C-alpha positions in Angstrom: -23.6 1.8 -54.1 -26.2 0.4 -51.7 -24.8 -1.4 -48.7 -25.8 -5.0 -48.0 -26.2 -6.7 -44.7 -22.9 -8.5 -45.3 -21.2 -5.1 -45.3 -22.3 -4.2 -41.8 -20.0 -4.3 -38.7 -22.9 -3.6 -36.3 -24.5 -6.5 -34.4 -28.3 -6.8 -34.8 -30.1 -7.8 -31.6 -33.8 -9.0 -31.9 -36.1 -7.1 -29.5 -39.2 -8.9 -28.4 -41.0 -11.3 -26.1 -42.9 -13.7 -28.3 -41.5 -17.2 -27.7 -42.5 -18.5 -31.1 -41.0 -15.5 -32.7 -37.8 -15.8 -30.7 -37.5 -19.5 -31.8 -37.9 -18.5 -35.5 -35.5 -15.6 -35.3 -32.9 -17.7 -33.5 -32.4 -19.6 -36.7 -31.2 -16.4 -38.5 -27.4 -16.1 -38.3 -27.7 -12.3 -38.8 -29.1 -12.0 -35.3 -26.3 -11.7 -32.8 -28.3 -11.3 -29.6 -31.7 -10.8 -28.0 -33.3 -8.2 -25.7 -36.6 -7.8 -24.1 -38.3 -5.6 -21.4 -41.3 -5.7 -19.1 -43.5 -3.7 -21.6 -42.8 -6.1 -24.4 -43.4 -9.1 -22.1 -46.7 -7.6 -20.8 -47.9 -7.0 -24.4 -47.0 -10.6 -25.3 -49.1 -11.9 -22.5 -46.2 -13.2 -20.3 -47.5 -13.9 -16.9 -44.5 -15.6 -15.1 -41.3 -13.6 -15.5 -38.8 -16.3 -14.4 -40.5 -19.1 -16.4 -40.4 -16.9 -19.6 -36.8 -15.9 -19.0 -35.6 -19.5 -18.4 -37.5 -20.7 -21.5 -35.7 -18.0 -23.6 -32.4 -19.0 -22.2 -33.0 -22.6 -23.1 -33.6 -21.5 -26.7 -30.7 -19.0 -26.9 -27.5 -20.5 -25.5 -24.9 -19.1 -27.8 -25.7 -15.4 -27.9 -26.3 -12.7 -25.3 -29.8 -12.2 -23.8 -30.7 -9.0 -22.0 -33.3 -9.4 -19.3 -34.5 -6.4 -17.3 -35.1 -5.9 -13.6 -38.6 -4.5 -12.8 -38.3 -3.1 -9.2 -38.3 0.6 -8.4 -36.2 0.5 -5.2 -32.5 0.1 -5.8 -32.0 -2.6 -3.1 -34.6 -4.7 -4.8 -33.2 -4.0 -8.2 -29.9 -5.3 -6.9 -31.4 -8.4 -5.6 -33.3 -9.1 -8.8 -30.1 -8.3 -10.9 -28.0 -10.8 -9.0 -30.7 -13.4 -9.3 -31.2 -12.8 -13.0 -27.5 -12.9 -13.7 -27.3 -16.3 -12.1 -29.6 -17.9 -14.7 -27.0 -18.1 -17.4 -23.5 -17.1 -18.6 -25.0 -15.3 -21.6 -27.3 -13.1 -19.5 -26.9 -9.3 -19.6 -28.9 -7.7 -16.8 -30.8 -4.6 -17.9 -30.8 -1.8 -15.4 -32.8 1.4 -16.0 -30.7 4.6 -15.8 -33.1 6.0 -13.2 -36.0 4.8 -11.1 -39.6 6.2 -11.6 -38.7 9.1 -9.2 -35.9 10.2 -11.5 -33.3 9.1 -9.0 -30.1 8.0 -10.9 -29.0 4.3 -10.7 -25.3 5.2 -11.0 -24.4 3.8 -7.5 -26.3 0.5 -8.3 -24.5 0.3 -11.7 -21.2 0.9 -9.9 -21.8 -1.8 -7.4 -23.1 -4.5 -9.8 -20.5 -3.8 -12.5 -17.7 -4.0 -9.9 -19.1 -7.3 -8.8 -18.7 -8.6 -12.3 -22.3 -8.4 -13.4 -22.6 -7.8 -17.2 -25.1 -4.9 -17.5 -27.2 -3.4 -20.2 -28.1 0.1 -18.9 -31.3 1.1 -20.5 -33.6 4.0 -21.2 -30.7 6.4 -21.6 -31.5 9.6 -23.5 -28.8 12.2 -22.6 -25.1 12.6 -22.9 -24.8 13.4 -19.2 -26.4 10.0 -18.5 -23.9 8.3 -20.8 -21.0 10.1 -19.0 -22.3 9.1 -15.5 -22.8 5.4 -16.6 -19.3 5.3 -18.1 -17.8 6.7 -14.9 -19.7 4.3 -12.7 -19.0 1.1 -14.6 -15.9 -1.1 -14.2 -13.4 -0.8 -17.0 -12.8 -4.5 -16.9 -16.4 -5.8 -17.1 -18.5 -5.9 -20.3 -21.2 -3.2 -20.5 -23.9 -2.3 -22.9 -25.1 1.3 -23.0 -28.5 1.6 -24.6 -29.3 5.0 -25.9 -32.9 5.3 -27.1 -32.0 7.0 -30.4 -35.5 6.4 -31.8 -37.2 8.2 -28.9 -34.6 11.0 -29.2 -35.6 11.3 -32.8 -39.3 11.5 -31.8 -38.5 14.7 -30.0 -37.2 16.3 -33.2 -33.5 15.8 -32.5 -31.3 14.2 -35.2 -30.2 10.9 -33.6 -27.0 10.5 -35.7 -24.9 13.3 -34.2 -26.5 12.6 -30.9 -25.2 9.0 -31.0 -21.9 10.0 -32.5 -21.2 12.0 -29.3 -22.3 9.1 -27.1 -19.8 6.9 -29.0 -17.0 9.4 -28.3 -17.9 9.5 -24.6 -17.6 5.7 -24.3 -14.3 5.6 -26.3 -12.2 5.3 -23.1 -14.0 2.2 -21.9 -12.7 -0.8 -23.9 -15.4 -3.2 -22.8 -18.4 -0.8 -23.3 -20.6 -1.2 -26.3 -23.0 1.5 -27.6 -26.5 0.2 -28.5 -28.9 2.2 -30.7 -32.2 1.4 -29.1 -35.8 1.9 -30.4 -35.1 2.2 -34.2 -38.0 3.4 -36.3 -36.9 2.2 -39.7 -34.5 0.0 -41.5 -32.3 3.0 -42.4 -31.4 3.3 -38.8 -29.4 0.1 -39.0 -27.1 1.7 -41.6 -26.9 5.0 -39.8 -25.9 3.3 -36.6 -23.3 1.2 -38.4 -21.8 4.3 -40.1 -21.2 6.1 -36.8 -19.7 3.0 -35.2 -22.5 1.8 -32.9 -21.7 -1.7 -31.7 -25.3 -3.0 -31.5 -28.8 -2.1 -32.6 -32.0 -3.6 -31.3 -34.5 -4.4 -34.0 -38.2 -5.3 -33.5 -40.0 -7.9 -35.6 -41.7 -5.2 -37.7 -38.4 -3.8 -38.7 -36.7 -7.2 -39.1 -39.5 -8.1 -41.6 -38.1 -5.4 -43.9 -34.7 -6.9 -44.2 -35.6 -8.5 -47.5 -36.1 -5.0 -48.9 -32.4 -4.1 -48.7 -31.1 -3.4 -52.2 -34.5 -3.8 -53.8 -34.9 -2.2 -57.2 -36.8 1.0 -56.7 -38.5 0.9 -60.1 -39.9 -2.6 -59.3 -40.9 -1.4 -55.8 -42.8 1.5 -57.4 -44.6 -0.8 -59.7 -45.5 -3.1 -56.8 -46.9 -0.1 -54.9 -49.1 1.0 -57.8 -50.3 -2.6 -58.2 -51.2 -2.7 -54.5 -53.3 0.5 -54.7 -55.1 -0.8 -57.8 -55.8 -4.2 -56.3 -57.1 -2.8 -53.0 -59.4 -0.4 -54.8 -60.7 -3.3 -56.9 -61.2 -5.5 -53.8 -63.1 -2.7 -52.1 -65.4 -2.3 -55.1 -64.9 1.4 -55.3 -66.8 3.3 -58.0 -67.3 7.0 -58.9 -70.6 7.9 -60.5 
């Protein structure tokens, strides 16, 4: 039996930086939160970080919004994190697991988490990173641990057992949520749900496929054949 979206326990967070897209997606009750990052913001043409962030927070008031620091020095990351956190009660501050020199951010995570800042620790790939984040964070403060399962899969590693181990590592932290980041296909939502991930970030291109869930495969096959035929006709292809 094919699962439907209504059967899912996992929370879907929309990942993007297009204001119009965020406004449209915000109307969808399936979307339980929002995330963005400097790369998505740059691609979307965002020029003023704070202006963009505050505009998003004016639109999204009832669900969590993850906003990322962009400094490379830990003292400046801390300053930015405290500033960003002050912009709204629904803000989760994204902290990269290391800086660009590969220096771990665990001390920063410890300090911010124990100050009560709700963090989303991002760009995590390894189980050791998950363990160190879990050790650094406060047990009493909410925490999102974003493991980039899609990028792990890009290296040829099966992300499902990889994420299952990450979930086990976090089992002792009652306020920690495991996030499956960088999904590559709609199937990842169901895989993440099956192993008990709490959250999955989904970009607009994957969100657009939600209407395909449960679609009749015979009908989908026919539509695909029709697409090939129509495109060949539109191109005017002939074989002499």
